[in-house]
C-alpha positions in Angstrom: -84.1 81.7 119.9 -86.4 81.3 122.0 -86.6 82.1 125.5 -86.0 78.3 127.7 -82.8 78.2 125.3 -81.1 79.3 127.9 -82.3 77.1 130.8 -81.5 74.0 128.2 -78.1 74.6 128.1 -77.8 75.3 132.1 -80.1 72.3 133.0 -77.8 70.2 130.1 -74.6 70.1 133.0 -76.7 69.1 135.8 -76.9 65.5 136.9 -79.8 63.8 138.5 -77.9 61.3 141.1 -80.2 59.1 143.2 -79.6 57.9 146.6 -80.6 54.4 147.9 -80.6 53.7 151.7 -80.4 49.7 151.9 -80.8 48.3 154.9 -80.9 44.2 154.6 -83.1 44.0 151.6 -85.2 46.9 152.1 -85.0 50.9 151.5 -84.8 53.1 154.2 -85.6 56.6 154.8 -84.9 58.0 158.6 -87.3 59.6 160.5 -86.2 62.9 162.4 -82.9 60.6 163.4 -84.0 58.3 165.2 -86.0 55.9 163.5 -85.9 53.9 159.9 -88.9 53.5 158.2 -89.5 50.9 155.3 -89.6 52.4 151.5 -89.8 49.9 149.4 -87.8 46.9 147.0 -84.4 48.2 145.9 -85.3 47.3 142.0 -88.8 48.5 142.2 -86.6 52.4 143.5 -84.6 51.9 141.9 -87.0 51.9 138.1 -88.7 54.7 139.6 -85.8 56.6 139.6 -84.9 55.8 136.3 -88.5 56.0 134.6 -87.9 59.9 136.1 -84.3 60.2 134.3 -82.2 59.6 137.0 -78.5 59.7 135.4 -76.9 57.0 138.1 -77.9 55.3 141.5 -76.2 55.1 144.6 -76.7 52.6 146.8 -75.5 52.4 150.4 -75.2 50.0 152.9 -76.3 51.9 155.5 -75.2 48.9 158.4 -72.2 47.4 156.5 -69.2 48.8 158.6 -71.6 47.7 162.0 -71.5 44.5 160.6 -67.7 44.3 158.6 -69.4 42.8 155.1 -71.0 44.1 151.8 -73.9 42.2 150.4 -74.9 45.0 147.8 -73.8 42.1 145.0 -77.2 41.1 144.1 -79.2 44.6 144.4 -75.6 45.6 142.1 -76.2 42.9 139.6 -79.9 42.7 139.7 -79.5 46.5 138.5 -76.6 45.8 135.6 -79.6 43.8 134.4 -81.9 46.2 134.0 -79.0 48.3 132.4 -78.5 46.0 130.0 -81.9 45.6 129.1 -82.9 49.2 128.6 -79.6 50.6 128.1 -79.5 53.0 125.0 -83.7 53.3 124.7 -84.9 56.0 124.0 -88.3 57.2 126.2 -90.5 58.8 124.2 -93.4 57.9 126.5 -93.2 61.7 127.1 -91.3 63.7 124.8 -93.6 66.0 122.9 -94.4 67.5 126.2 -90.8 68.0 126.8 -90.5 69.7 123.4 -93.5 71.4 124.7 -92.4 73.0 127.6 -88.8 74.2 126.3 -91.1 76.2 123.4 -88.3 74.0 120.3 -89.7 71.6 117.9 -88.4 68.2 117.3 -86.4 69.4 114.1 -84.9 71.5 116.5 -84.2 69.4 119.6 -82.2 66.8 116.6 -80.2 69.3 115.2 -79.4 70.9 119.0 -78.7 67.6 120.4 -75.8 66.7 116.9 -73.7 69.4 117.8 -73.8 68.1 121.2 -73.1 64.0 120.7 -69.6 63.7 122.0 -68.6 61.7 118.2 -66.2 59.6 120.7 -69.4 58.5 122.6 -71.8 58.0 119.9 -72.0 57.0 116.0 -74.2 58.1 113.7 -75.6 55.3 110.9 -76.8 55.7 107.3 -79.9 56.8 108.5 -79.2 59.6 110.7 -79.9 58.2 114.2 -77.0 57.3 116.6 -76.4 55.0 118.3 -73.9 54.6 121.7 -70.7 53.5 121.2 -70.2 51.1 124.3 -73.2 50.0 126.4 -72.7 51.6 129.8 -71.6 48.4 131.5 -69.2 47.7 128.7 -67.3 50.5 129.9 
């Protein structure tokens, strides 16, 4: 076993949840609890978090209660369209870098991944590849 195996086992249970504070059409960030800075558009930042490996996104309309509204529906629908487009896709760009970092081979990785897969979430095809039983947006 490699020295990083324990690290991988610990990290498997950690989920990254990105919070996007939305005011109107923009994601904002508070500055020293006094003012707000526009950070960008929700979909641009959501895409950035997706590429960085976020497990979930949390949209917060920070002035919704002030104006007694809920206007995140358009943003959420756009996010769902992105999930539908990329759900189940394997991000292979940095896979070898990740394997090098945790010091295991690709075959060792897939062997361990197969052991960790929940059969109620994944089904194995005849060629050995796995597919999600349900798309994220179907749940």
